[in-house]
C-alpha positions as CSV (number, residue, x, y, z in Angstrom):
1,M,15.6,26.8,-10.4
2,A,14.7,23.5,-9.8
3,L,10.9,22.8,-8.0
4,S,11.0,21.8,-4.2
5,I,9.6,18.6,-3.5
6,D,6.6,20.6,-1.6
7,A,6.6,22.3,-4.5
8,L,6.0,19.6,-6.9
9,K,3.5,17.6,-5.1
10,E,1.2,20.9,-5.3
11,K,1.1,19.9,-9.2
12,F,-0.5,16.6,-8.3
13,R,-4.1,16.4,-7.1
14,N,-4.0,14.0,-4.1
15,P,-1.4,12.5,-4.6
16,G,-0.9,9.1,-3.1
17,T,2.2,7.1,-2.0
18,A,3.0,5.7,-5.6
19,E,3.6,9.4,-6.6
20,L,5.1,10.5,-4.0
21,E,7.7,8.3,-4.3
22,L,8.2,9.2,-8.1
23,I,8.3,13.1,-6.9
24,A,11.2,12.1,-5.0
25,R,12.7,10.2,-7.6
26,Y,12.3,12.9,-9.8
27,A,14.0,15.5,-7.7
28,M,17.2,13.7,-7.6
29,L,17.6,13.8,-11.4
30,P,19.8,17.2,-13.2
31,E,17.5,19.8,-13.6
32,S,16.3,20.3,-16.7
33,G,13.9,23.0,-18.2
34,Q,12.4,19.6,-21.2
35,R,12.4,17.2,-17.5
36,E,10.4,19.7,-15.6
37,R,7.5,19.9,-18.9
38,A,7.7,16.2,-19.1
39,F,7.2,16.0,-15.8
40,E,4.3,18.4,-15.1
41,A,2.6,17.2,-18.1
42,F,2.2,13.0,-16.1
43,A,1.4,15.8,-13.0
44,E,-1.5,17.0,-15.0
45,T,-2.7,13.3,-14.2
46,G,-0.6,11.7,-12.4
47,L,-0.7,7.8,-12.4
48,P,-3.7,7.1,-14.9
49,H,-6.9,6.0,-13.5
50,R,-10.2,4.7,-14.3
51,R,-12.1,8.3,-14.0
52,M,-9.9,8.9,-18.0
53,E,-12.0,7.8,-20.4
54,A,-8.6,6.2,-22.4
55,W,-7.4,4.4,-19.1
56,K,-10.9,3.2,-17.2
57,W,-10.5,-0.6,-17.5
58,T,-6.3,0.0,-17.0
59,D,-5.9,1.4,-13.6
60,F,-2.7,2.0,-12.7
61,R,-3.2,4.2,-9.8
62,A,-5.1,1.6,-8.2
63,A,-2.9,-1.3,-9.0
64,L,0.3,0.1,-8.1
65,K,-0.5,1.3,-4.8
66,Q,3.3,2.2,-3.8
67,V,6.6,1.6,-5.9
68,E,8.6,-1.6,-4.6
69,A,10.4,-4.2,-5.6
70,S,9.2,-7.1,-8.1
71,A,9.2,-10.5,-5.6
72,Q,10.3,-12.6,-8.8
73,G,12.7,-12.0,-11.5
74,S,12.6,-12.0,-15.3
75,Q,9.6,-14.0,-16.6
76,C,11.7,-15.3,-19.4
77,A,14.4,-15.2,-22.2
78,P,14.5,-12.5,-24.6
79,L,13.8,-13.2,-27.9
80,P,17.0,-14.9,-29.4
81,A,19.5,-12.4,-30.6
82,F,21.6,-15.2,-32.1
83,E,24.9,-13.2,-33.6
84,H,23.0,-9.9,-33.7
85,P,23.5,-6.5,-31.6
86,V,21.5,-6.0,-28.5
87,I,21.1,-2.8,-26.5
88,E,19.8,-4.3,-22.6
89,F,18.3,-1.8,-19.8
90,T,18.5,-3.2,-16.3
91,P,17.7,-1.0,-13.3
92,E,21.4,-1.0,-12.9
93,G,22.0,0.7,-16.2
94,V,22.7,0.7,-19.9
95,T,24.8,-1.5,-21.7
96,L,25.2,-0.9,-25.3
97,P,26.7,-3.6,-28.2
98,D,30.4,-3.1,-29.2
99,T,29.8,-3.4,-32.7
100,L,27.1,-2.0,-34.9
101,P,25.9,-3.3,-38.7
102,D,26.3,-0.7,-41.1
103,G,23.6,2.0,-41.3
104,I,23.3,2.1,-37.4
105,K,24.8,5.0,-35.2
106,L,23.9,5.4,-31.5
107,H,23.9,9.0,-29.6
108,P,23.7,8.5,-26.2
109,R,22.0,12.1,-24.2
110,D,23.1,13.0,-21.1
111,E,20.6,15.7,-20.8
112,A,17.0,15.7,-20.9
113,Q,15.1,15.6,-24.8
114,A,12.2,17.1,-25.3
115,L,8.5,15.3,-25.8
116,G,5.7,16.8,-28.5
117,N,2.0,16.4,-26.9
118,A,3.5,14.8,-23.5
119,E,-0.2,15.4,-22.1
120,E,-1.4,12.8,-24.9
121,V,0.5,10.1,-23.2
122,P,0.8,10.3,-19.2
123,L,3.0,7.2,-18.4
124,G,5.5,8.1,-21.8
125,A,5.6,11.9,-20.1
126,M,6.6,10.1,-16.7
127,T,9.6,8.1,-18.9
128,A,10.6,11.4,-20.2
129,A,11.2,12.8,-17.0
130,L,12.5,10.1,-15.1
131,A,14.9,7.7,-17.6
132,G,17.4,10.6,-16.6
133,R,20.2,8.1,-14.1
134,V,22.3,10.4,-12.0
135,G,25.5,10.4,-13.8
136,G,24.1,8.4,-16.7
137,M,22.3,8.4,-19.8
138,D,18.8,9.8,-20.0
139,T,18.2,9.0,-23.9
140,L,19.5,6.8,-26.6
141,I,18.8,8.1,-29.8
142,I,19.8,5.4,-32.6
143,E,19.7,7.1,-36.2
144,V,19.5,4.6,-39.4
145,N,21.1,6.3,-42.4
146,A,21.2,2.8,-44.8
147,P,18.8,-0.1,-45.4
148,T,20.3,-2.8,-42.9
149,D,19.7,-6.2,-42.4
150,T,20.7,-7.6,-39.2
151,P,18.5,-6.9,-37.0
152,L,18.7,-4.7,-33.5
153,H,17.2,-6.0,-30.6
154,I,16.3,-4.0,-27.4
155,V,16.2,-5.7,-23.8
156,T,14.2,-4.8,-20.7
157,R,14.6,-6.5,-17.9
158,G,15.5,-6.9,-14.2
159,D,16.3,-9.2,-11.0
160,R,13.7,-8.4,-9.1
161,G,14.3,-4.3,-9.0
162,E,12.0,-2.1,-8.4
163,T,12.2,0.5,-11.4
164,N,13.0,0.4,-15.1
165,F,12.5,3.9,-16.7
166,A,13.9,3.5,-20.4
167,R,13.8,6.0,-23.2
168,I,14.9,5.6,-27.0
169,A,14.5,7.8,-30.1
170,V,14.6,6.1,-33.5
171,I,15.3,8.6,-36.5
172,V,14.9,6.5,-39.8
173,R,16.9,8.6,-43.1
174,P,15.2,8.8,-46.1
175,G,15.4,5.3,-47.6
176,A,16.7,3.6,-44.5
177,T,15.2,0.4,-42.8
178,L,15.4,-1.0,-39.7
179,D,14.9,-4.8,-37.9
180,L,13.8,-3.5,-34.5
181,I,13.1,-6.3,-32.0
182,E,12.2,-5.8,-28.5
183,S,11.9,-8.5,-25.3
184,H,10.2,-6.3,-22.3
185,V,10.6,-9.5,-19.7
186,G,9.8,-8.3,-16.3
187,G,11.4,-8.6,-12.7
188,V,11.1,-4.6,-12.0
189,G,8.0,-3.4,-9.6
190,F,7.2,-0.8,-11.9
191,S,8.8,-0.4,-15.3
192,S,8.2,2.4,-18.5
193,F,9.9,2.5,-21.6
194,L,9.6,5.1,-24.3
195,I,9.9,4.6,-28.1
196,E,9.6,7.5,-30.3
197,I,10.1,6.4,-33.8
198,G,10.6,9.4,-37.0
199,M,10.6,8.3,-40.0
200,Q,11.9,10.1,-43.3
201,E,10.8,9.6,-46.8
202,G,10.9,6.0,-48.3
203,G,11.9,4.7,-44.5
204,V,11.0,1.4,-43.6
205,V,10.8,-0.1,-39.9
206,R,9.7,-3.6,-38.7
207,R,9.3,-3.6,-35.0
208,T,8.7,-6.6,-33.5
209,V,7.6,-7.2,-29.7
210,L,7.9,-9.3,-26.4
211,Q,6.0,-8.4,-23.2
212,R,5.8,-10.5,-20.6
213,G,5.6,-9.4,-16.6
214,S,5.2,-11.2,-13.5
215,A,1.7,-11.0,-11.2
216,D,3.0,-8.4,-9.0
217,E,4.2,-5.9,-11.5
218,A,3.1,-2.9,-13.3
219,Q,4.7,-2.4,-17.0
220,A,4.0,0.3,-19.5
221,I,5.5,0.3,-23.0
222,T,4.8,3.3,-25.2
223,A,5.5,4.3,-29.1
224,V,5.2,7.3,-30.4
225,V,5.5,6.6,-34.6
226,N,5.8,9.9,-37.3
227,L,5.3,8.4,-41.0
228,G,7.1,10.4,-43.6
229,D,5.9,10.2,-47.3
230,T,5.6,6.8,-48.6
231,S,7.5,5.2,-45.4
232,E,6.7,2.1,-44.0
233,Y,6.2,0.5,-40.4
234,T,4.9,-2.7,-39.2
235,Q,4.4,-3.3,-35.4
236,T,3.8,-7.0,-34.2
237,A,3.4,-7.4,-30.6
238,L,2.5,-10.9,-27.9
239,A,1.7,-9.5,-24.6
240,F,1.0,-11.6,-21.8
241,G,0.7,-9.1,-19.3
242,A,1.5,-8.7,-15.7
243,N,-0.5,-7.6,-12.7
244,I,-1.3,-4.8,-15.1
245,A,0.4,-4.1,-18.4
246,R,-0.3,-1.3,-21.8
247,L,1.4,-1.8,-24.4
248,E,0.1,2.1,-26.2
249,T,0.9,3.0,-29.4
250,H,0.2,6.4,-31.0
251,L,0.7,6.7,-34.7
252,R,0.8,9.6,-37.4
253,H,0.8,10.0,-41.2
254,Q,2.2,13.5,-41.5
255,E,2.9,12.9,-45.0
256,S,1.0,11.0,-48.2
257,G,1.2,7.5,-49.2
258,S,2.7,6.2,-45.9
259,T,1.5,2.6,-45.1
260,A,1.1,1.1,-41.4
261,T,0.3,-2.4,-39.9
262,L,-0.5,-2.5,-36.1
263,N,-0.8,-5.9,-35.2
264,G,-0.7,-7.5,-31.7
265,A,-1.6,-10.9,-30.1
266,Y,-2.7,-11.2,-26.1
267,L,-2.7,-14.2,-23.8
268,T,-3.6,-13.6,-20.2
269,A,-4.3,-16.3,-17.4
270,K,-5.4,-15.9,-13.9
271,G,-4.2,-12.8,-12.1
272,F,-2.9,-10.9,-15.4
273,H,-3.7,-8.1,-17.7
274,A,-3.2,-7.1,-20.8
275,D,-4.3,-3.4,-22.6
276,F,-3.4,-3.2,-26.1
277,T,-4.4,1.0,-27.0
278,S,-3.5,2.8,-30.4
279,H,-4.6,5.7,-31.6
280,V,-4.0,6.2,-35.3
281,R,-3.8,9.8,-36.9
282,H,-4.7,10.0,-40.7
283,G,-3.2,13.4,-41.3
284,A,-2.2,13.3,-44.7
285,P,-3.6,12.1,-48.2
286,A,-3.7,8.5,-49.6
287,S,-2.5,6.9,-46.4
288,V,-3.2,3.2,-45.3
289,T,-3.4,1.3,-42.2
290,R,-3.9,-2.2,-41.1
291,Q,-4.8,-3.6,-37.8
292,V,-4.8,-7.1,-36.4
293,T,-5.6,-7.7,-32.7
294,K,-6.4,-11.6,-31.1
295,G,-6.6,-12.0,-27.8
296,A,-7.4,-15.5,-25.2
297,V,-8.3,-15.1,-21.9
298,L,-8.7,-17.4,-19.1
299,D,-10.5,-17.3,-16.2
300,G,-9.0,-14.4,-13.9
301,G,-7.9,-12.9,-16.3
302,T,-8.1,-9.5,-18.3
303,G,-7.7,-8.3,-21.7
304,V,-8.0,-4.8,-23.2
305,F,-8.1,-3.2,-26.4
306,Q,-8.9,0.3,-27.6
307,G,-7.8,1.5,-31.1
308,K,-9.0,5.2,-32.8
309,F,-8.4,6.3,-36.8
310,H,-8.6,9.4,-36.8
311,V,-9.4,11.0,-40.2
312,P,-9.1,14.9,-40.0
313,R,-11.2,16.9,-43.0
314,T,-9.3,17.2,-46.4
315,V,-5.8,16.5,-45.0
316,G,-7.3,12.8,-44.4
317,Q,-8.8,12.3,-48.3
318,Y,-8.1,8.9,-50.0
319,T,-7.9,7.2,-46.7
320,D,-7.7,3.5,-46.7
321,A,-7.8,1.7,-42.8
322,D,-9.3,-1.2,-41.5
323,M,-9.3,-2.2,-38.0
324,Q,-10.3,-5.9,-36.4
325,H,-10.4,-7.1,-33.1
326,Q,-11.1,-10.6,-31.8
327,A,-11.1,-12.4,-28.5
328,L,-11.4,-15.6,-27.3
329,L,-12.9,-16.2,-23.3
330,L,-11.7,-19.6,-23.0
331,E,-13.1,-20.2,-19.4
332,D,-16.1,-18.8,-17.1
333,G,-14.3,-15.7,-15.2
334,A,-11.9,-14.2,-18.2
335,Q,-13.0,-10.7,-18.8
336,V,-12.5,-8.5,-22.3
337,F,-13.0,-5.2,-22.3
338,A,-13.3,-3.7,-26.3
339,K,-13.7,-0.2,-27.5
340,P,-13.1,0.3,-31.3
341,E,-13.5,3.7,-32.6
342,L,-13.5,5.7,-35.8
343,E,-14.1,9.8,-35.8
344,I,-14.1,10.4,-39.8
345,Y,-14.1,13.8,-41.3
346,A,-13.1,13.5,-44.6
347,D,-16.0,12.5,-47.3
348,D,-13.7,10.0,-49.7
349,V,-12.1,7.2,-47.2
350,E,-12.6,3.8,-47.2
351,C,-12.6,3.0,-43.3
352,A,-14.0,0.0,-41.1
353,H,-13.8,-1.7,-37.7
354,G,-14.8,-5.1,-36.5
355,N,-14.6,-6.5,-32.8
356,T,-16.4,-10.1,-31.9
357,S,-15.8,-12.3,-28.9
358,G,-16.6,-15.7,-28.2
359,T,-15.5,-19.3,-26.9
360,L,-14.2,-22.2,-29.4
361,D,-16.2,-23.4,-32.1
362,P,-17.6,-27.0,-30.3
363,N,-17.7,-28.4,-33.7
364,Q,-13.8,-27.7,-34.0
365,L,-13.0,-29.2,-30.6
366,F,-15.4,-31.9,-31.4
367,Y,-13.9,-33.1,-34.4
368,M,-10.2,-33.0,-33.2
369,R,-11.3,-34.7,-30.5
370,Q,-13.3,-37.8,-32.9
371,R,-9.2,-38.2,-34.1
372,G,-8.2,-39.0,-30.7
373,I,-6.6,-35.7,-29.5
374,P,-6.9,-35.2,-25.9
375,E,-9.4,-31.9,-25.1
376,A,-6.9,-29.7,-23.3
377,E,-4.6,-30.0,-26.4
378,A,-7.1,-29.9,-28.6
379,R,-8.2,-26.3,-27.0
380,A,-4.6,-25.5,-27.0
381,L,-4.0,-25.9,-30.5
382,L,-6.9,-24.4,-31.9
383,T,-6.3,-21.0,-29.6
384,E,-2.8,-21.3,-31.1
385,A,-4.2,-21.3,-34.8
386,F,-6.8,-18.3,-33.8
387,I,-3.8,-15.9,-32.6
388,A,-0.9,-17.0,-35.1
389,E,-2.4,-14.9,-37.9
390,A,-1.7,-11.6,-35.6
391,L,2.2,-12.6,-35.6
392,E,2.4,-13.2,-39.4
393,E,4.3,-10.0,-40.0
394,A,6.9,-10.2,-37.1
395,S,10.7,-10.1,-37.6
396,D,11.6,-13.4,-39.7
397,S,14.3,-14.2,-37.4
398,V,12.1,-14.0,-34.3
399,Q,8.7,-15.3,-35.4
400,A,9.2,-19.3,-34.4
401,A,10.5,-18.0,-31.1
402,L,7.2,-15.9,-30.8
403,L,5.3,-18.9,-31.7
404,D,7.0,-21.2,-29.3
405,A,6.3,-18.8,-26.5
406,A,2.7,-18.3,-27.4
407,R,2.3,-22.8,-27.3
408,S,4.2,-22.8,-24.2
409,F,1.8,-20.5,-22.4
410,L,-1.2,-22.6,-24.2
411,T,0.2,-26.2,-23.5
412,E,0.9,-25.1,-19.8
413,T,-2.6,-23.2,-18.9
414,V,-5.3,-24.4,-21.3
415,R,-7.3,-27.1,-19.7
């Protein structure tokens, strides 16, 4: 029996206006035990807030007073798709491609799907509960059962919409490969995207993400990734933020010999907030993680980096992991919050982390200005070179477009 709205309200602690609106949206959806469990996991915390340790710098409850339409449309064009298949999510519905490369199958699901460990990802749990549209698709399952050369594009965008909740589950069969490209380009007051990637033996996934929202939007992109034996996962993300934006990755090495690369760059101007948060569990021997995150922040902008490597006793032996975060504060008034963590219980591991923040090198600026380059252009060029390292592992088909997007932003904003 479906819970009444009053009963749903009781599961929250002093729900705000935005949470009451989310409750009302949930009550409109078809009854489902899986949906109810996901929504109850979300209700444990409600919209994440600063009193939660993992969210103290990214307070969705304070930023999202109510769910309302954005005053602006999409903030940029999606990454170029060329002739590649595109899956597009908008507030009005989902558009699927007419044709797909050999080795990729799509399985739309109208019924809600279970979400494991939903309590660890509150906005992911919310998305799992609210992604279903009345009479529409709840979850899109992407099955990859062979090596594929053609990238698959996912686009989420709107045109002054209120909400856009989307959920995708990717299953990578043994020896299969996938080049996945995502463009989250705004135009919606509150958008939340959940992607779950399960990789089997020898699977390979390269995921490239572009995020850009407006100064009146809240955006969340949550990834849950499970790696199988000798599988390889590479993630590259470029974020320009929104009023509040979080790109969150929970990755688990479940079998030995798996490799993960988690790279990202954030560029934020006045009124924009971008948060890169990741939690990597080395739950199998001889697993490898490499992580490089770089950021550049202007006056009034905010950048957040939170990274954690968890290495359990016994099963985490022979872990090889390195985490680096470097940020540039380009102007007075820029804010960067960083919290890299290592939680290690195994005794035969190689783990390291580093965290630095500062300004552009005045000697490099002087050298460039001596050669006739105007100061603003020199600052933009140095910043572009600084963040480029974090984008080197992006999909070959869109790497140049990512750099162009960063270059355009820096040319327009850096003075």
